[in-house]
N, C-alpha and C positions, 0 to 999 in steps of 0.2 A: 562618147557621151554616156552619162548615167542618168537614169530617170528616177523620179520619186513621186509619191502621191502627196498632195497637200490639199487642204480645204480652205477655200477663199470665200470671204464674205461678199455677197453681191451688193451689200449696202455701203460698206466703207472700204473694202479691199483688204481687210486684215487677213493674215494667214495663220493657220493652225495646223499642227502635225497630225491631229486626230479630230474626228468629227465630234461636235458637241451641239447641244440644242440651242445655246445662246452664244452670240458672238462676244468674245472677251473684250473687244474694243468699244463697239457701239451699243451693245446690249440688246440688239434685235434678235428675235427668235427665228429659227429655221432658215437662216440665210447662208449657212456654210455649204458650199458646193465643192465636190471633189474634182480636182484637176490633176493632170499629169504634166510635170515640168521636167526639163532636162538641164543638166549642169555638166561642166567638164570634170574629168577625173581628179584634177588638181584642186577643184573647188574654187578656182580663181578665174576671173575673166581674162582671156588672152587678148592683148592689145598689140597691134602692129608696131614694130620698132619705130617706123618713120613718123607715126602719129604722136609718139611721146618724146620726140627729139626736142630738147630745150631750145628756145629762140630768144635772142637778146631783145629786151623790151623796147629799146630804142629803134630796132630794125623793123618793128611791126608798123605797117602803113596805117595812117589815120583815116578815119571815115569822115568824108566831107559832105555827106548827103545833107541837104538843107531840109528842115522841117516845113511842111505845108501848113499854112494858117487854116484854122478851122472856120474862120469867118467871124469868130467871137473872141475879142481880145482877152476877156476874163478866162475863157477855156484855154486859150493859148498859154496864159501864165500858169495855169494849173498843170497842163501837160508838159510844160517845159518851154517849147516854142510852137507847138502845134502837133500835127500828125507827122510822126517820124517815119520816113520810108523804111519798110521792113520791120516796123514795130508792131507789137501785139498789145491790145488793150482789152481788159476784161471789165465789163460794167455789170454790177449786180444790183438787185433791188427787189422789193416785194411786188407781187402782181398788182397791176393797176396803178403803179406809182408814177408812170410816165416815161419809162425807158424807151419803148418803141416810138413814142411821139417825139422825144428828144433826138433819137438817132435818125429818124426819118427827116427831121429838120436839118441835122448836120449833113446827111448824105445829099439832100437837095442843095444845101449851101455849097458843098464841094462841086456839084454839077454846075451851079451858077458860075463858079470861079473858073470853069473850064477843065476841071479834073474829071476823069472817068470814074464814076461812083456807082457801085452796085449794092443794092439792098436785098439780101436773101432772107426770106422768112420761111421757117418751118412750121409756124403756128397759124398763119393767115393765108387765105387764098389771094390771088392777084386782084380780084374784085374788092376784097376787104381792104387791101393796101391802097387801092385807087380811091376808095371811099374816104379813108383817113387823109390821104394826100389832098383830096378835093376840099375837105373841111379846113385843112390848114393852108390852102391856097398854094400848093406845091406842084400842080400838074404840069406847068409849063417850064420846069427847070431842067429837063433833059435827064432826070434821074432814071437809072435802069433798075428794074426789079425782077426778082426770080422767086418762085414759090417751089421749094423742094425740101426733101428730108434726106437726101443722099449727099454724104460728105464728099464723094468723089466729084460731083458736079461743082461743089464749092472750090475744091482744089484745082479743077480745070479752069475755073474763072480766074484764079490767082496766077496760074501758069500759062494763061492764054497769051498768044503772040501779040494780041492787042492789049497793051499794058493797062491794067486796072490800078488806079491810084488808091482807091479806098473800097474795101468790101466789109459790109456789116452782116454778121450772122446772128439772126434772132430766132431761136436761141440755140446755144450749143447742145442743150439737153434734148432737142428735137431731132438732131441729125443722127444718122447711123452709118457705121463703116462696115463693109463686107469682111474686113479682116479681123473683126472682133465679135465675140459672142455676146448674147444678152439683148435686152430690149433697149430702145433709145432712152437715154437718161441714166442707164446703169453705169456703175463705176468703170467697167471695162470699155463700154462704148464712149463715154465722155473722154476717157484717157486716150483712146485711139483717134477719135475725131479731132480733139484739140491738138494732139501731137502732129497729125497730118497737116492741119491748117497752119499751125505756127511754123512748122518746118518749111512749107511752101512759101509763106510770107517772108521768112528770113532769107530765102534764096534770091528774092527779087526786091522790088521797091514798093510793093503793095502794103499799105497800112491795113492791118486786120483788127476789127473790133468785134469782140464776142460778147453776147448777152448771156448772163448766167442767172438761173433761178436761185432763190434762197430757201433755206429750211425754216421751220417754225422758230428756230432759235436765232434767226437773223443772219446765219452764216451762208456763204455762197455754196450751193449744193454741188456735189461731186467730190472727187478726191482733192486733197489739199495740193496735190501736184499741179492742178490746173492753175492755181494762183502763182506757183513758182515758175511755170513755163512762160508766162506773159511778162511784158516789161512794165505795165501799168495796171493797177487795180483801182477801179473807181466804184463808189457805192452811192446810190441814189436813195435818199430816205426822206421821210416826212409822213404826216398824217393825211390820208386820202380825203378826210373831211375838211381839211384846210387847203388853202391855195398855195402854200409855201412848200418848196422842195429844196433840199440841200444835197449837193454832190460833194462827197468827201474823197480825198485821195488816201488810199491805204498803203499803196506801194507805187514808187515811181523811179525808174532808172534814169530818166532824162530830166527830172526837175524835182521840186519840193514834194515831200511826202506828207505834209501836214496842212495843206491848203484846202480851201473849199470854195464852192460857188453856190450862190443862193438864186433860186428860180421862183417865179410865180406861174401857176398854171392858168392860162387864158384860153378863150375859144380859138384863138389863132395859134395856140401851141405854148411851148415853154418860153418864157421871157426872162432874161438875166436881170437881176436887181443890181444896178451899178453901185448904190450906196445903201447896204442893208443895216446901217448903224442903228437906226431906230425902228426898223420894220416890225420888230416883235413886241414893241411897247403897246401898240394899239391906242385906243381912246381911254386913257387912264384918268382917275380923279385923285388929286393929291390930298383931298380932304378925308379920304377913307383910311382906316387903320389896317394894319397887317399887310402893307404893300411897300416894297423897297425897290428902287432902281439900282441895278448892279451893272458896272462896266465889265463885262465878261470877255474872255478871250477864247476863241475857237480857232486853233491853228495860229496864224499870224493876224487874224482879223479881229478887231474889237467890236463888240455888240453891246448896245444898251438894252438889257432885258429886265423884265419885272419879275421879282420873286414875291409870291403871295403866300401868306401863312394865316391859319385860322386856329385859335386856341379856344376851346369850349369845354365847359364842365362835362365830365364823363359820367356815365351811369354804369360803367363796367368795372369789374374788379381789376382788370388790366387795361389801361387806357390805350386807345388806338394811336398808331404812328404811321402816317402815310405820306409818301413823297412821290411826286411825278416830275420827271425831267432830270432828276439826280438820284444818287444812291440813298435808299432808306436807311442803311447802316450809318451813312454820314449824318443824316438828320438825327438819329438816336445818339450819336457821339456828341453832336453840338448841344442837344438838349441836356445830356449828362453834364457837360461843362457848364452850362447856364445854371443848373441846379446846384452844382458844387461851388462855383466861384462867385455867383451872385445870390446864393441862398434863396433861390426861388423854389416854390413848391409846384412843380409841373406834373407831379404824379396824379393830381386830381383833374387833369385836363387831357382831352383828346387833342392831338396836334396834327394838322394837315398842312402840307407845304407843296408848292408846285412852281414851275417856271411858266410864265405866260407865253402865249403864242404857239404852244405845241413844241417848244424847243427842248432838246435833251443835251445837257452839257456835263462833262466830267471836270470842269474847271475848279480847282481848289479855291480860287479867288471868290467863289460864290459864298463862302462861309460867312463872311461879315454881313452880306446882304440877307442871308437866311436868318442869322441871329437877330438882326435889326427888325426884320419882318415879324419874327416870333415875339420879340419884346413889344413891338407896336400892337399886336393883336392881344397879347397878355394884359397890357395896361389899357387897351382899347383907346389908344391915342395915336393920331396920325403922325407920320414922320415929317420933318421940315420940307416944305415945298421946294422942289428942285434938287433935293439931296441925292447923292449917288455914293455907292459903297463898293469896295473891293478889298480883299485881304483874306489870308488863311488864318484860321483860329486853331491854336494848339491846345493841348489838354490842360495847360496851366492857365488858360484864359488870356494868353498873350496873342496879339494880332501880328502876324508875320507878313513879310512882303510876298506878293504873288508875282509870278513870271509876267514879263511884258509891262512892267510898271510905267515906264515912260510912254509906251504906246497907249495905255489906258488913260493916263493923265492928259496927254495931248488931245485924245478923242473927247474926253469929258469936257475939257476947256473949249474945244471947238464947238461942241453942242450946247455950250452955255450952262452947264450944270454947276450948282453950288448951293449949300456947302458940300465939300468933298471929304469923305471919310476913308482913310486908308492907313497903312501901317506907319507912315511917317508922321501923321498928326494925331493918331489915336492908337495908343500903345496897348491898352487892355480893354477887356469887356466891361470892367467897372467904370472906366473912363467913358466908354461909349454910352453906357446906361446913364451916367450923370449928365453928359452933354445933350442927350436926347430927351430925357424925362426928369432931370433934376435929381436931388438927393433921394436915395432909396428910402 
């Protein structure tokens, strides 16, 4: 074995051959720490011959382990078929968004179904967990709880002779492993803890659920390796000032990776919204200008959302452009198309646009609704009552089809919307302007 000195960043795990004040990857200062590592003289990892012997694909036995239902059909569809034995799930989200509440409900539901369920918390004491369970009405479910920050205790629970069907770790950043250096939550600790837990779960039939903190950028904290080690990555998002929460699937080896579930936060806990089609419309008034209903798609689910726009005379040399719920650059692009193709003077107006209900969507099908709302506010005339829009606007002012056209159309017809504006019956922005507001 040969040894060498390297400098490893305690924040992101990046390596450097010499010390420097700033990490070259994450940009943090004074985070590089000197480590001594060993490598083989050949510079290559030596692998046992038997472990690398090729095996015929048809000779590999299939895995017939049945997934256990979560107790919520919508979650079963998102995860594939439910909790897969030996599977590892990572749930991320901002503090206070409802991760612990939701997972406590899931653990209690598993206990109700007769499965041995353990909730391990490194953030709360047993009394605090009991207080939350009492508020949620989950005391009599048979749920087992542990308060610990030692990863070896969690591994022992998974490897225990009395089979554990589900174990929830809240959160992985609070646990520490004796075989890694650093404080809990550091890159080395998160890597060691997660690898121990996932390896123990894969050896048996225990479903492992890890809770992960997020950074201020909205990314799950810790090394990116954490997301690669697990089978499913879920993200719980929403505005803490609103009742609505959305769980998105970012990665899934057992099911779809572009699905979502909508929850509402109640006193009794998180409740699944079975039909969220019009949840984000709220109490709207068709007689007001600057508001358009869009049949948007998020994953495979269609949502009727309201896009609001406000155009007002500016007192600034450079007018304001603000967007909430979608990219501001996309708003600037659409305004440039309106100015060029419809000969509108929008340079004298501040333009504000948002998606109602606290939603955030990257759907290109919002383009037509945004332009309709801007035109409505610009002319100060309301759009037709019951009108719904979707379609992508290109730089030539043409309206192009958006993905999921048939799904959007069926949902709009089911909800009774009309007239319907889309790429099939409205080809250009000039045609849209003429149909909504008459000759320019």
